[in-house]
C-alpha positions as CSV (number, residue, x, y, z in Angstrom):
1,M,-29.6,6.5,-14.3
2,L,-28.3,5.8,-17.2
3,D,-30.7,3.5,-19.3
4,P,-28.6,0.4,-19.1
5,T,-30.0,-0.7,-23.2
6,A,-28.0,3.0,-24.1
7,R,-24.3,1.9,-22.4
8,V,-24.5,-1.1,-24.5
9,A,-25.0,0.7,-27.7
10,R,-22.4,3.0,-27.0
11,I,-20.5,0.2,-26.1
12,D,-21.5,-1.7,-29.0
13,Q,-20.4,1.3,-31.2
14,P,-16.7,0.8,-32.9
15,I,-14.1,3.6,-31.7
16,R,-13.5,5.6,-35.0
17,R,-10.4,6.3,-35.9
18,T,-8.4,7.3,-39.3
19,P,-5.3,5.6,-38.7
20,Q,-2.3,7.0,-40.3
21,R,-1.6,5.2,-43.8
22,S,1.3,2.5,-44.1
23,W,2.9,0.0,-45.4
24,P,0.9,-3.2,-44.9
25,M,3.5,-5.9,-42.9
26,F,3.6,-8.0,-45.8
27,L,5.4,-6.2,-47.9
28,R,7.7,-4.3,-46.0
29,I,9.1,-7.9,-45.2
30,F,8.8,-8.1,-49.2
31,V,11.0,-4.9,-49.7
32,L,13.9,-6.1,-46.7
33,G,14.1,-8.7,-47.9
34,L,14.4,-6.7,-51.6
35,T,16.9,-4.9,-49.8
36,T,18.9,-6.9,-48.8
37,V,19.4,-9.0,-52.3
38,L,20.2,-6.0,-53.9
39,L,22.8,-5.2,-51.2
40,V,24.6,-8.1,-51.2
41,Q,24.5,-7.9,-55.1
42,I,25.9,-4.3,-55.2
43,L,28.4,-5.2,-53.0
44,N,29.3,-8.6,-55.3
45,F,29.8,-6.6,-58.1
46,A,31.7,-3.5,-56.4
47,I,34.3,-6.4,-55.6
48,V,34.7,-7.0,-59.6
49,L,35.4,-3.4,-60.0
50,L,37.5,-2.7,-57.5
51,M,39.7,-6.4,-57.6
52,P,40.2,-7.6,-60.7
53,P,41.5,-11.4,-60.7
54,P,45.5,-11.2,-61.2
55,R,46.9,-12.1,-64.4
56,P,47.8,-15.6,-63.9
57,Q,51.3,-17.7,-63.7
58,I,52.0,-19.1,-66.9
59,F,54.8,-21.0,-67.1
60,T,56.3,-22.9,-70.7
61,A,57.8,-26.5,-71.0
62,N,60.9,-25.3,-71.4
63,R,61.3,-23.7,-67.9
64,V,59.6,-26.5,-66.5
65,A,62.9,-28.8,-67.7
66,A,65.4,-26.4,-66.4
67,V,63.5,-26.9,-63.6
68,A,63.5,-31.2,-63.4
69,R,67.6,-30.4,-64.6
70,T,68.4,-28.0,-61.2
71,G,66.2,-29.5,-59.0
72,R,65.2,-26.3,-58.2
73,D,63.9,-22.9,-59.4
74,P,65.7,-19.5,-58.6
75,T,61.9,-17.8,-59.0
76,G,60.6,-19.3,-56.1
77,Q,56.9,-19.9,-57.5
78,L,57.5,-23.9,-58.7
79,K,58.6,-26.6,-56.0
80,V,59.8,-29.9,-56.7
81,E,59.6,-32.9,-54.9
82,I,60.1,-36.5,-54.7
83,A,57.6,-39.3,-54.9
84,T,57.7,-43.4,-54.5
85,G,54.0,-44.0,-56.1
86,P,53.9,-43.0,-60.0
87,P,51.6,-40.9,-61.1
88,H,48.2,-40.8,-62.0
89,L,47.9,-41.2,-65.9
90,T,45.1,-39.2,-67.7
91,D,43.3,-38.9,-71.3
92,N,43.8,-35.5,-72.0
93,P,45.3,-34.7,-75.5
94,R,46.9,-31.5,-74.5
95,D,48.8,-33.5,-71.4
96,A,50.1,-35.6,-73.5
97,R,51.6,-32.6,-75.9
98,L,52.6,-31.7,-72.9
99,A,54.8,-34.6,-71.6
100,E,55.5,-35.0,-74.9
101,S,57.6,-31.6,-75.4
102,I,58.9,-31.7,-71.5
103,A,60.5,-35.5,-72.4
104,A,61.9,-34.0,-75.7
105,D,63.2,-31.5,-73.7
106,L,65.3,-33.5,-70.7
107,G,66.0,-36.2,-73.4
108,L,63.3,-38.9,-72.4
109,A,61.0,-41.4,-73.4
110,R,57.8,-40.0,-73.8
111,T,57.0,-42.9,-71.1
112,K,59.6,-41.3,-68.4
113,V,57.5,-38.1,-68.0
114,T,53.6,-37.0,-67.2
115,V,51.7,-34.0,-66.8
116,E,48.1,-33.8,-65.2
117,T,46.4,-30.0,-65.2
118,E,42.9,-32.1,-64.7
119,R,43.1,-33.9,-61.6
120,S,45.1,-32.0,-59.7
121,A,42.1,-28.8,-59.8
122,M,40.6,-28.4,-56.9
123,P,37.4,-29.5,-56.8
124,L,34.0,-28.2,-57.9
125,F,33.2,-25.6,-55.5
126,A,36.9,-24.4,-54.2
127,G,37.3,-24.2,-58.1
128,A,34.9,-21.2,-58.5
129,L,38.2,-19.9,-57.2
130,R,40.3,-21.1,-59.8
131,P,42.2,-17.7,-62.0
132,P,41.0,-16.9,-65.4
133,L,42.1,-18.3,-67.7
134,P,44.1,-15.6,-69.9
135,L,41.5,-13.9,-72.8
136,G,40.8,-15.8,-75.6
137,M,41.0,-19.0,-73.5
138,G,38.4,-20.9,-72.2
139,R,38.0,-24.3,-70.9
140,S,36.7,-26.4,-74.1
141,G,40.8,-27.6,-74.7
142,H,40.8,-25.8,-78.3
143,L,43.4,-23.2,-77.3
144,P,46.0,-20.4,-79.5
145,Q,49.1,-21.6,-81.1
146,S,52.0,-19.8,-78.5
147,F,50.0,-21.2,-75.8
148,D,50.5,-25.0,-76.2
149,N,53.9,-26.0,-74.6
150,A,51.8,-23.4,-71.9
151,L,51.0,-25.0,-68.7
152,F,49.2,-22.2,-66.2
153,G,47.0,-22.8,-63.0
154,P,47.5,-25.9,-61.1
155,F,48.9,-28.5,-62.8
156,V,51.7,-31.4,-61.8
157,V,54.4,-32.7,-63.7
158,S,55.8,-36.3,-62.6
159,I,59.2,-37.4,-64.3
160,E,60.3,-40.9,-63.3
161,T,64.1,-41.1,-62.4
162,P,67.0,-43.8,-62.7
163,N,66.3,-45.1,-59.2
164,G,62.7,-45.6,-60.2
165,R,61.1,-42.5,-58.5
166,W,59.8,-39.8,-60.1
167,R,60.4,-36.1,-59.7
168,V,57.2,-34.3,-58.9
169,I,57.5,-30.2,-59.9
170,R,54.3,-28.2,-59.3
171,P,53.2,-24.2,-58.7
172,T,54.3,-23.2,-55.2
173,H,51.0,-20.9,-54.4
174,T,48.1,-23.0,-56.3
175,T,45.0,-22.7,-53.6
176,I,45.1,-19.9,-51.1
177,G,46.8,-16.2,-52.2
178,P,46.9,-12.3,-51.2
179,W,43.9,-12.7,-54.2
180,R,41.8,-15.2,-52.7
181,M,42.4,-13.9,-48.8
182,R,41.2,-10.6,-50.4
183,I,37.9,-12.0,-51.5
184,V,37.9,-13.8,-48.3
185,L,38.1,-10.4,-46.2
186,W,35.4,-9.0,-48.4
187,F,33.0,-11.8,-48.6
188,L,33.0,-11.0,-44.2
189,V,32.7,-7.4,-44.5
190,A,29.8,-8.2,-46.9
191,M,28.7,-10.1,-44.9
192,V,28.6,-7.4,-41.7
193,V,26.9,-5.0,-43.6
194,A,24.2,-6.5,-44.9
195,A,23.5,-8.0,-41.7
196,A,23.1,-4.2,-40.1
197,V,21.5,-3.1,-43.1
198,A,19.2,-6.2,-42.4
199,W,18.9,-5.5,-38.4
200,V,17.9,-2.4,-38.7
201,M,14.9,-3.0,-41.5
202,A,14.4,-5.7,-39.4
203,R,13.9,-3.7,-36.2
204,R,12.1,-1.6,-37.8
205,V,9.4,-3.8,-39.1
206,V,8.6,-5.7,-35.5
207,K,8.2,-2.2,-33.6
208,P,4.8,-1.6,-34.2
209,I,4.5,-5.3,-33.0
210,A,6.5,-4.2,-29.7
211,L,4.4,-1.2,-29.7
212,F,1.4,-3.1,-29.3
213,A,3.2,-6.2,-26.9
214,A,4.1,-2.9,-24.6
215,A,0.4,-1.8,-24.3
216,A,-1.0,-5.5,-23.6
217,E,1.2,-5.5,-20.5
218,R,0.2,-1.8,-19.4
219,L,-2.9,-2.7,-20.0
220,G,-2.4,-5.2,-17.4
221,R,-1.2,-3.2,-15.0
222,D,-3.7,-0.3,-15.0
223,P,-6.9,-0.9,-16.9
224,R,-7.2,2.9,-17.2
225,A,-4.0,3.7,-19.4
226,E,-3.8,5.4,-22.1
227,P,-5.5,3.7,-25.3
228,L,-3.0,2.9,-28.1
229,P,-1.7,4.8,-31.1
230,I,-3.1,3.8,-33.8
231,V,-0.1,3.2,-35.8
232,G,2.2,0.9,-38.2
233,P,1.0,-1.1,-40.9
234,P,-2.6,-1.6,-41.7
235,E,-3.1,-5.1,-39.9
236,I,-1.0,-3.6,-36.6
237,A,-3.5,-0.2,-36.7
238,E,-7.0,-3.0,-37.0
239,A,-5.7,-5.4,-34.0
240,A,-4.7,-2.1,-32.1
241,T,-8.2,-0.4,-32.7
242,A,-9.5,-3.8,-31.6
243,F,-7.5,-3.6,-29.0
244,N,-8.6,-0.6,-27.8
245,L,-12.4,-1.0,-28.3
246,M,-12.0,-3.8,-25.9
247,Q,-10.2,-1.6,-22.7
248,E,-13.0,0.4,-23.3
249,R,-15.6,-2.4,-22.8
250,L,-14.0,-3.9,-20.4
251,N,-12.9,-0.5,-18.3
252,R,-16.8,0.2,-19.0
253,Y,-18.4,-3.1,-18.3
254,V,-16.0,-3.1,-14.9
255,E,-17.8,0.9,-14.2
256,D,-21.0,-0.4,-14.4
257,R,-20.9,-3.2,-11.9
258,T,-19.3,-0.6,-9.4
259,T,-22.2,1.6,-10.2
260,L,-25.1,-1.0,-9.4
261,I,-23.3,-1.3,-6.0
262,A,-22.9,1.7,-5.2
263,A,-27.0,2.5,-6.3
264,V,-27.9,-0.4,-4.8
265,A,-25.9,0.5,-1.6
266,H,-27.1,4.0,-1.6
267,D,-31.3,3.4,-1.8
268,L,-30.6,0.4,0.7
269,R,-30.2,3.8,2.9
270,T,-33.8,4.7,3.0
271,P,-35.3,1.6,3.5
272,L,-33.2,1.5,6.7
273,M,-33.8,4.6,8.0
274,R,-37.7,4.5,7.5
275,L,-37.1,0.6,9.8
276,S,-34.9,2.5,12.4
277,L,-37.6,5.4,12.6
278,R,-41.0,2.6,13.5
279,L,-38.7,1.0,15.9
280,E,-38.4,3.1,17.7
281,K,-42.5,2.9,18.9
282,A,-41.6,-1.1,18.9
283,P,-41.1,-2.8,22.4
284,E,-37.9,-2.7,24.3
285,D,-36.8,-5.8,24.0
286,I,-37.9,-5.7,20.4
287,R,-36.1,-2.5,19.8
288,A,-33.0,-3.3,21.1
289,A,-32.5,-6.6,19.3
290,S,-33.5,-5.0,15.9
291,E,-30.7,-2.1,16.7
292,G,-27.6,-3.5,16.2
293,D,-28.4,-5.5,12.8
294,I,-29.6,-2.0,11.8
295,Q,-26.0,-0.1,12.9
296,E,-23.9,-3.6,11.2
297,M,-26.2,-3.1,7.9
298,S,-25.6,0.7,8.1
299,E,-21.9,0.1,8.9
300,R,-21.9,-2.4,5.9
301,I,-23.3,-0.4,3.3
302,G,-21.2,3.1,4.4
303,S,-18.1,0.3,3.6
304,A,-19.3,-0.8,0.1
305,M,-20.3,2.4,-0.6
306,A,-16.0,3.2,0.4
307,F,-15.1,-0.2,-1.6
308,V,-16.6,1.6,-4.4
309,R,-15.8,5.1,-4.2
310,D,-11.8,3.9,-3.8
311,M,-12.2,1.2,-6.9
312,T,-13.9,3.8,-9.2
313,R,-11.6,7.3,-8.3
314,H,-9.4,8.7,-11.2
315,V,-5.9,6.8,-10.1
316,R,-2.5,9.5,-11.0
317,R,1.2,7.0,-11.7
318,Q,4.0,8.3,-10.7
319,R,7.3,7.3,-9.3
320,L,7.4,6.5,-5.5
321,D,9.3,4.9,-2.7
322,L,7.2,1.9,-2.0
323,R,9.6,2.0,1.2
324,S,8.9,5.4,2.7
325,L,5.1,4.2,1.9
326,A,5.2,1.0,4.4
327,E,7.1,3.5,6.9
328,S,4.1,6.4,7.3
329,V,1.8,3.5,7.6
330,A,4.3,2.0,10.4
331,D,4.6,5.6,11.6
332,D,0.7,5.8,12.6
333,F,0.2,2.9,13.6
334,A,2.6,3.7,16.0
335,D,0.9,7.2,17.1
336,R,-1.7,5.0,18.1
337,G,0.2,2.6,20.2
338,D,0.2,-0.3,18.1
339,A,2.9,-2.4,18.0
340,V,3.6,-2.4,14.1
341,A,7.4,-2.9,13.2
342,L,8.8,-2.5,10.0
343,H,12.1,-4.9,8.8
344,P,15.4,-2.3,7.7
345,G,15.7,-2.3,4.1
346,D,16.6,-0.2,1.0
347,P,14.7,2.7,-1.0
348,L,12.5,0.2,-3.6
349,A,10.8,2.9,-5.8
350,L,8.4,2.0,-8.7
351,E,5.4,3.3,-10.6
352,G,2.2,3.1,-9.1
353,D,-1.0,5.4,-7.1
354,A,0.4,6.5,-3.6
355,P,-2.9,7.0,-1.9
356,S,-3.5,3.2,-3.4
357,L,-0.9,0.9,-1.7
358,K,-1.0,3.3,0.8
359,A,-4.4,1.8,1.7
360,L,-3.4,-1.6,0.3
361,I,-0.2,-1.7,3.5
362,A,-2.7,-0.2,5.8
363,N,-5.1,-2.4,5.7
364,L,-2.7,-5.9,6.0
365,V,-1.4,-3.9,8.9
366,G,-4.9,-2.8,10.0
367,N,-5.7,-6.8,9.9
368,A,-2.7,-8.3,11.4
369,V,-3.5,-5.5,14.4
370,K,-6.7,-5.6,14.9
371,Y,-6.4,-9.6,15.6
372,A,-3.3,-10.6,16.8
373,G,-2.3,-7.4,18.5
374,H,0.4,-6.1,16.9
375,A,1.9,-6.8,12.9
376,E,5.7,-6.8,11.0
377,V,5.8,-5.1,8.2
378,E,8.8,-6.5,5.4
379,V,9.6,-4.6,1.7
380,R,12.2,-6.3,-0.2
381,R,12.9,-6.8,-3.6
382,E,13.0,-9.7,-5.9
383,G,14.4,-9.8,-9.6
384,G,11.6,-7.7,-10.6
385,V,8.8,-7.4,-8.7
386,A,8.7,-5.1,-5.1
387,I,7.6,-7.8,-2.4
388,V,5.2,-6.2,0.6
389,E,4.9,-9.5,3.4
390,V,2.8,-8.5,6.9
391,C,3.1,-10.8,9.2
392,D,1.3,-11.5,12.9
393,S,0.9,-14.5,15.9
394,G,-2.6,-14.2,16.1
395,P,-4.9,-17.6,16.1
396,G,-4.6,-18.0,12.2
397,M,-7.2,-19.1,10.1
398,A,-9.0,-22.4,8.4
399,P,-7.8,-24.1,4.7
400,A,-11.1,-23.2,3.9
401,D,-11.4,-20.1,4.2
402,L,-7.7,-18.7,3.3
403,A,-9.4,-19.8,-0.5
404,R,-12.6,-16.8,0.4
405,A,-10.2,-14.5,1.7
406,F,-10.4,-12.2,-0.6
407,E,-14.3,-11.8,-1.7
408,P,-16.0,-9.1,-0.7
409,F,-18.2,-9.4,2.3
410,F,-16.1,-12.5,3.2
411,R,-15.1,-12.8,7.0
412,A,-13.6,-15.6,9.0
413,E,-15.2,-17.7,11.6
414,Q,-15.8,-16.3,14.9
415,S,-12.7,-17.5,16.9
416,R,-10.5,-14.5,14.5
417,N,-13.0,-11.7,14.2
418,R,-14.7,-12.0,18.1
419,D,-15.4,-8.6,19.1
420,T,-13.5,-6.7,15.9
421,G,-16.4,-6.4,14.2
422,G,-15.4,-5.7,9.9
423,S,-17.5,-5.2,7.3
424,G,-14.6,-8.2,5.1
425,L,-13.8,-5.3,2.6
426,G,-10.5,-4.6,3.6
427,L,-9.0,-8.2,2.3
428,A,-10.6,-7.3,-0.9
429,S,-9.7,-4.2,-1.3
430,V,-5.7,-5.4,-1.4
431,R,-6.2,-7.6,-4.0
432,A,-7.8,-5.0,-6.6
433,V,-5.6,-2.6,-5.5
434,A,-2.8,-4.9,-5.8
435,R,-4.2,-7.1,-9.5
436,A,-4.4,-2.9,-10.7
437,H,-1.0,-2.7,-10.5
438,G,-0.9,-5.5,-12.1
439,G,0.7,-7.5,-9.3
440,D,-1.3,-10.1,-6.9
441,A,-2.4,-10.4,-2.8
442,T,-1.9,-14.1,-0.9
443,I,-2.4,-15.4,2.4
444,E,-1.1,-18.0,3.9
445,N,-1.0,-19.7,7.4
446,R,2.1,-19.2,9.1
447,P,4.6,-22.5,10.2
448,G,3.7,-22.4,13.9
449,V,0.7,-20.0,14.5
450,G,0.0,-16.8,12.9
451,L,-1.0,-15.7,9.3
452,L,1.5,-14.2,6.2
453,A,-0.1,-11.3,4.1
454,R,2.5,-11.4,0.9
455,V,1.7,-9.0,-1.7
456,T,3.8,-8.8,-5.0
457,L,4.1,-5.8,-7.6
458,P,6.1,-5.3,-10.5
459,I,8.6,-3.3,-10.9
C-alpha cells in the first residue's frame, strides 16, 4: 500500500498547466463598452453625411400680409385660424419690427398685429430637432439686412379683426416632417445595430463563465468527468485551475476511503480463515454456534469488497434507454419465477452508465421481492427528470429505520428481514449510483402498507 503521507503530498501539489494567453475580463468589458460607444458615434457621423438637414422654409412679411388679406395660402405652407383670446405679447425687438412691417402692409395700427417667434418654438429637448438657421444667421438676434422681414421656423402671426377676434397665421408643418421622420427611423436602426453588436460581444465575454458553470454541473453528475479546459481570460483560467484541483482532490479522497475499506475487508479474511480452522478442533456445540457468525462475517466482507469494486471501477457514460434497462431487470426476475410488473410507458433516454443503472434497478426490485414477494416498477419522465419507482405491499419500515435505510451495513428491524439475511449495502449502492449520476434516491412508506422507493435522475 502507498504511504499516506506521500499521497497527501501528491494531492497538495498544484496542477501545472500552461493556460493560453487571453485578455483579462476587465479589459474585455472595457473594450465592449468602448466599441459600442464608437459604433454609435460612427452612426451619428453617418447621419450627418448621408442625411443633411433640409433648408428651412422662409416666409417674408409681405407674403404673410397677403395671406392675411385673402384668408388662405395657395401653396398650403401657411394655415389660417381664428382665435378668440388675445395673443401673448413678446419683448423681442425683432418680433416688434416684423409686426410693424406686416401692420404697415395691411394698413393697420401697430397694436393690431403681434408676432411671436420664440414662445411658439418647441420645448428645450425637442428644440434640438428644429431646422438649422440659414448660413450666416445666428440665434442672438443679429441677422443680415436681407432677413429683417423674413420669418422662418415656428412662428405665430396674430392680426386683430374688426369683430374683436384674432386671425392667427402659422406654418403648416413645424414639428414632424419627412426629414425628422427619417431621423427617428435612423435612430431606431442605429439602436438595433448597436444592440446586435453589443449582444454578440457580451456573449463572447460571458462564454467562459457559462462553460465554467456547465463544468460544475457536470461534476455533480459525474465526479470522474474530464477536467475543465484552461481557456478564457486570466480570471477564468485561475478559477478553472482551482476547480480542477478541487475535483482531483475530491476523487482522490473518495478513492482513499474506498481503498481503505477494501484493504480492511481483505485483511480480515486471513484471521477469519485461521479462526475457522481452529474451530474444527473445538467442541461440537461451540463450533456449531460460531460457524454461523463466521459465515455471516465472511459474506459481509465479500459484499463490502464487491461494493468497493463497483464504486471504484471505471464507468463509461453513454446515451441509453432507461425503460429498456427496467424491462431487462423485470424479465430476469420473471425468469426466476418472481412476481415483477413493469408499468407501460414511452422510452426514456438519458446519459448514464448502463451496468450501474441496471444494478440500481435490480437492487430495488430485489429488495421488494425479498421482503414482500412481489414488486411494481414504474419509469416515467417529469420535466427534465427521469423517475424510477419500485413499490411493494410488504410490512413497511419503522420511521426511525427509514432515516437510516441508505446507511451502509444497516438492516431494518427483524420483522422485515427475518430469514432474508442481506449485507445492508443494497440501498447504499442505490443511492451512491443515483448521486453519481447527479440524482438522488429516497424511500418512504406507502399509505396503508408497503414501501415506495424512488430514484430521480437528470435527463
